[in-house]
N, C-alpha and C positions, 0 to 999 in steps of 0.2 A: 312236602315239596321244599327243596332247598333254594334259597335266593342268593344273589351275589353278596349280600351283606349278612349272610347267615352266620358266618364264623366271626368270633371276636377279633382274630388276627387281621382278617381282611378289613373289618370295620376300622381298626386302628390305622392301618396302612393308608386307606383312602382318605380318612380324616386328616392324617398328617400331610398327605400330598396336596389336599385342597388348601390346607392352611399355609403350607410353605410356598406353594406355587404362586400365591397372590402377593408375596412380599417383594418389595423393592426398596432398598435402603436409600435414605436421603430424599430431597425434594425433586420433583420432575421439573425440567427446564421449561419455562414459559417465555416466549419471545417478548422483549420489552415493547410496550406500546409506544407509538410515535408521539413525539412532543405535541402538546396542544398549542399550535401556533398557526394562524391563518396566513401571515406574511412574515418576511424576514426582518423588515425594518419599520420604524415609526416615523422616519424623516420624510417629510413631504417632498424633499428635493431628490429623493432616491429615484432611480430609473424604474424601480418596482412600482412606485406610486404614480408614475407618469402615464397619461392616457396615450396610447399609440397615435403617433402623428401630431400630438399636441405639445411635445417636448421642445425645449429650446433648440435641440439638435434633432430634427426629424429624421436624420439618417439612420438612427438606431432605435429600436423599440423591443421590449421584452414581450414574450407570449407566455403568460402564466399557464401552467398545466402541461407544458410541452417538454419532451425529453431531448437531450442532445443527440445528434446523429452518432452512429457507431464510429465513423471516421470523421469526427468533428473538425479536425484540423484542415480538412479539405475546404471548409467554408472560407478560408483565406485565399483560395484560388491560386496557389503557388505550387507548380509541379516540382520545383526544387525542394520545397518543404516536404511534400509528399514522399519524394525519393529519400530524403534524409531520415524521415520517420520509418520508412520500410527497412532501411539499412540498420537503424538502431534496434528495431524489433527483432531483426535477424541475428545481430552480432553483439549487442550490448552485454558486457560481462556481468553487470549487476542483475540483469534479467536471467542470465544463465545460472547465476548463483541461486536466485530465488526459485527457479524451476527445479534445480537439483534438490534444494531444501524441501520443496513441496513433494517431490518424488520420495524422498526419505520419510516424510511424515505419512504419506499414503501407505508405504510398506509397513511402518510401525502400527498403523491402524489395522491393516489386514492381519499382521502377526498377532496383535492382541485379540482380534476377533476369532482367531483360530483356537484360542484357549477355551472357548465356550463348547467346543466339540470334544467328544471322547478322544483320549490320547492313546494311540495304539503303537506298540513297539515290538520289535523282534529281538531275540537274544539267542546266543549260541555259546557253548563253553566246552572246553576239553582240558583235562589235566590228570595228574597222578597225585594221590593223597596217601598219607600215612598218619594215623593218630598216635599220640603218645600213650604209653602204657597206663598212666594214671587218669587219662581224660575220660575213658569210657567205663571205668570201674569194673564191674563184673563182666563186661563185654570185652575186656582187654584181650589182646592177642589177635585182633583182626590184622591180617597182613596188608602190605601196601596194595593199592588197587588203582586202576585207571577209571575215569568216568567221562561220559559224553552226554551232552544235553543240547536240545534245540527246541525253541518254542516261541510263543508270543504272549504279550500281556496287554491289558487294557485298563485304563483308569479314567475315572470321571469325577470331577469335583462338583458336588451337588450345590448349585448356586441358589440356595433357598432364600438368601438375603438380597440377591441381585447385585452383590459386590463385583463379580466378574463382569456382568453386563454393564455396570456403571463404568468399569475400567475401559471396556470397549467403547462406550459412549464418549468417555473423556478423550480417548485417542482419536476418535473420529472428529470430535470438535477441535482438537489441536491441529488435525489435518486441514480442517476448514479455516483455521487461523492462518496457516501457511498459504492456503489458496488465496485468501483475501490479501495477504501481504504480497503475493505475486501480482495480483491485480493492482495494488497500490504502487508497486515498483514499475509496472508497465505504464500506468498513468503518469508517474513521475518522469519516466524516461521520455515519453511522448511530449509531456508538458515542457521539459527542459529543452528538447529540440525545437519546439515551436517558439517558446519564449526566447531562446538563444538566437533563432533566426530573426525574430522581430526586433530584438535588441541590436543585432548586427545591422539590420536595415535602418534603424533609427540612427545608429552611430554613423553609418555611411552618409545619411542625409545631413547630419550635423557637420561631418567633415567637409562635404560639398559646400555647405553654407559658409563655414569658416573660410574655406578656400576663396569663395566669392568675396567675402568680407575683406580678406587680405588683399585681393586684387584692388578693391576700392581704396583700402588704406594706402597702397602703393601709389595709386593714382592721385590721392589727396596729397601725399608727401611730395610727389612730383610737382603738383600745382603750387604748393607752398614754397618749394625751393625756387621755382620760377618767379613767384611773387617776391621772395626774399632777394633774388638777384636783381629784380626791378626796383627794389627799395621800398615796396609797398607794405611789407610785413617785417617783423623783427626776428632776430635769431631765436627768441623764445617760441615763436610760432612754429619754426622748423623743428625745434626740439620736441615740442608737444606732438606734432604729427608723427615724428619718428618714434616717439614713446608709445603712441597709440598702436602703430604697426607692430612694434615689439611685443606689446602686451597681448594683442590679439593672436600673435604667432605662438604664444605659450599654450594656447588651447589645443593645438594640433597634436603634439606628442602624446598628451593624455588620452585624447580621443582615439588615436591610432593604437595606443597600447590596449585600451579597452576593446577595440575591434579585434586585435590579435588574440586577446584572451577569449573573446566570444568564438572565434574560429577554432581555437585549440579545444575549447569545451565541446563544440559540435563534433570535432574529430574523435574525441574520447568517447562521446555518447554513441557514435556509430562503431566503436570497438577498434579504432585504428590509432597509431601514433600520429600526432599532428603533422609530422613531415610527410606522411603517406596519403594525406587527404587534401584535395583541392576543394575548399568550401566555396560555393557560389557567392557572388556579390549581390546580396539581397538589397532591394530598394523598396521604399514605402510606396513609390508610384506603381510598382509592379504587383502590389498586394491588393486584395479585395477586402474591404472592411465589411464583415457580416452585418446586415441590416436588421434581420429578424433574429433576436436572441432567445434561446430556450430558457425557461425558468421552471424547474421542477418544483412542485408543491412541497411545502415543508414536511407534510405527512409522508411524502415519498422519498425525501432525501435520505432519511435514516435507513432506508431499505435498498440503497443503491451505491452509496459511497463506500469504497473498499476499506477505508480506515475504520468506519463505523461498523461495517460487517465483521471486520477482524476483531474489534472490541466485543461485539456481540458473541462471536464464536468463542472468545476467551472467557466470557461470562458463562457460556454453556459448559465449557470445560471445567470451570471452577465449581459449577453446580454439581456436575457429575463427580468431581473430586470429593465433595462433601459426602456424597453417597458411598464412595469407596471407603472413606475414613469411618463412616458410621458402620458399614458392613464389617470392618475389621474388629469391631467390638464383640461380634458373635462367633461361636464355634464354627470350625470348618469341618465339613463332612466329605470324605473321599471314598468312592466305591472302587474296588479293584477286583480283577480276575485275571487268571493266567492259565495257559494250557501248554504242555511241553512233552517232549519225549526224552526220557532219561535212561541211560543204560551204562553198565560197566564194560560193555563190549560193543564196539562200533558196528559189528555185524548184526546186532540185535536192537539197534537204536530205534528202529521204527516198528518193532513188534508190538502187538497189543499189550503185552505185559509191561511195556516201557511207558505207557500213558501215565501222565501226571497232571493234576490240575489243582487250582485253588481259587477261592473267592472270599471276599471279606469287605468290611467297611471300617473306616477309621474316623474317629472324631477327636479333634484337638481344639481347645479354646483357651483364652486367657483367664487366668485366676488372679495372679498378681504380676503386674508389669511396671510398678513404680509410677503409674499415672501416664505412661507413654501414649497409649492409645487415646485416652481422653484428651491429652494435650494436642495430639495430631488432629482430632476432631475439631477442637477449638481453633486450631490453626487453619483448618479448612473453612470454618465459618468466617474467619477474618479474611482469608483469601477471596472468598465469595463477595464479601462486603467491598473489598478493594477493587475487584473486577467490576462490580456494579457502579462504583463511583467513577472508575476509569471510563466505562462505557458512557455514562451520563456526561462526563466532561468532554469526551470525544464528540458527542452530538452537539453540545453547546459550542465547541470550537468550530465545528463545521458550519453551524448556523451563523456564527460570527463572521466566518470567512465569506460566506455568500453575501451577508449584509454589507460587509466592508466593500466587496467588489461592486455590488449594486450601487452603493453610495458613490464609489469612485467613478463608475460609468455615468451616473447622473450628473456629476460635477464635471466630467470630461467634456461633455457637450457645451456646458457653460464656459469652461476654460477655453475651448477652441473658438467659440464666438468672441470671447473677450480678447484672445490673442490675435484673431483676424482683424478686429477693430483697432487694436493697438498697432498692428503692423501697418494698416492703411494710414492711420494717423501719423505714425512715425515717418512713413514714406512721404506723405504730403508735407510734413514739417521739414524733412531733409531737402526736398525739392525747393521749397520756399526759401530756406536758409541759404542754399547754394546760389539761388538767383540773387538774393540780397547780398551775398558775399561778392558775386561778380559785379554788382552795382556799387560796391563799396559801402554798403550800409551796415554790415556786421563784419566782425573779425573772424579769423580762421578758427579760433577757439569755439565760437558758436557753431561753426560747421562741424567741428570734431564732436562736439556734444550731441548734435543732431544725428551725426553718423553713428555714434555709440548707441544712442537710443534705438535707432533703426536696426542695428546689428542684434541687440538684445531681443527686439521684437521678432526678428526673423528666427533666431535660435529658439525662442520661446514657442513659436508656432510649430517648428519642427518637433520639438520635445513633446508638446501637447498632443500632436498627431500620433507620435510613437507611443505615448502613454496610453492613448485610447486603444490602440492595437493590443498593447500589453495587458490592459485591464479586461479586454474582451476575452483574451486567452485565459486569464485568471478566472473568469466566470465559468468557462467550460470546465476548468479543473476543479473549481469549488463545487460544481454540481456532480462531480464524479466522472466526468468524461462521458464516453459512450456506454458505460455500464459494464457489468461482468462479462468476460469472454472465456474464462478458464473454468472447465467443469471437472469435478472430481469423479473418477470412475464409480460405477454403481457398487455399493458395498455388498458383502455377502448377505444372504437372506436373513441370517440370524442377527446381523448387525443392523439391517434395515428396519427390523422390528423396533429398534430403539428410537427411531426418528419420530 
């Protein structure tokens, strides 16, 4: 009785297949573990450490373990911001570039995956041939002849080291890099629109405040001039009041220029020339400050921020690249076969007598290459180490950004409370000084000093309020926004096995 392994040739073939089929050059990629951190900060003043409702500014509180909403910018309650974000997502040129780059990377990944399959090609030839008299030796004298041929060939590279599979894995990982870079670009565009609108609202509030201050300066100058005409103040008092008005007026051009730049930036973000877009006049009063702020756990942040995910995909690509470089150290085996019809007469091209075929195997491997392949493998090791360091630094930077933003939000509430107290105190001092001036107890310079202190307190209050809106948006951005929204198409079945 004959068994499957009865012949030595079958035994050798099966043993070789079992041995080669299990090989995969280079290390398998393992997703890095999340950093071991329970919180982002150690500062007790941070909003992260504050008990909800017990902070100095009870208007905002963080909710640890919660994710930002997908459309997180709607938390500011501005239909105008929502409309600008929608326009930017539809028409921003940076996003269009990132989308095209992602499409390119996808196609490269699919093209590389195709190399794992057998390569089938067709061929046809026709011509007329004459051999030289000395070429054929004893067979010389063959007259010129015509030939016709048509057929197909197939080749298959035996990927026993897994090098081709690693190449497909590397291309797929590079496509993942582009995918996450698109997510990062999307988040950046949305963030720039939201922050630009908040900056514009703050600048508008500052301009309104400075306009009100200038009105008060003009009223003060009018009163001082009347007092000078009555002989109760000196010329120096008039000059001082006029100087204060001129000094305060210098703030307006700078604020208006910054507001113009903010409008121009918003126009560019929505993909239009600044002259073609009418940007709404945002105001802080029309915005809603989110009260309940999300706070992704540190262990989750590394799995949702697009820049971290891009660095992780790059690390995956570098790991696969090491496998490719290692595979190149081994011989390559290519199996080929062909079948064709060949005839010297077109009328007999498809006769049975015109059948031709061939099959074979080829092996080619490095013997001496001057150290090139080993150097490439060492370079791949170095690239992997660099990618790992880049990933770790990206995670640390992300944690630092969240920590900075939490600290800023924690201090924003304190600053707003201090600014409100300063403004109230400055207003009371200004009212008292004006009454004292009317009663002749103080001079105009004291009134101007009180006026200047009140002006600075008002501006400080506006800027502190705008900064809190700005830091709130920064927190959403530092947490990665609403998370990934772009999905890569399903890879071919043979590429999916690499995941």
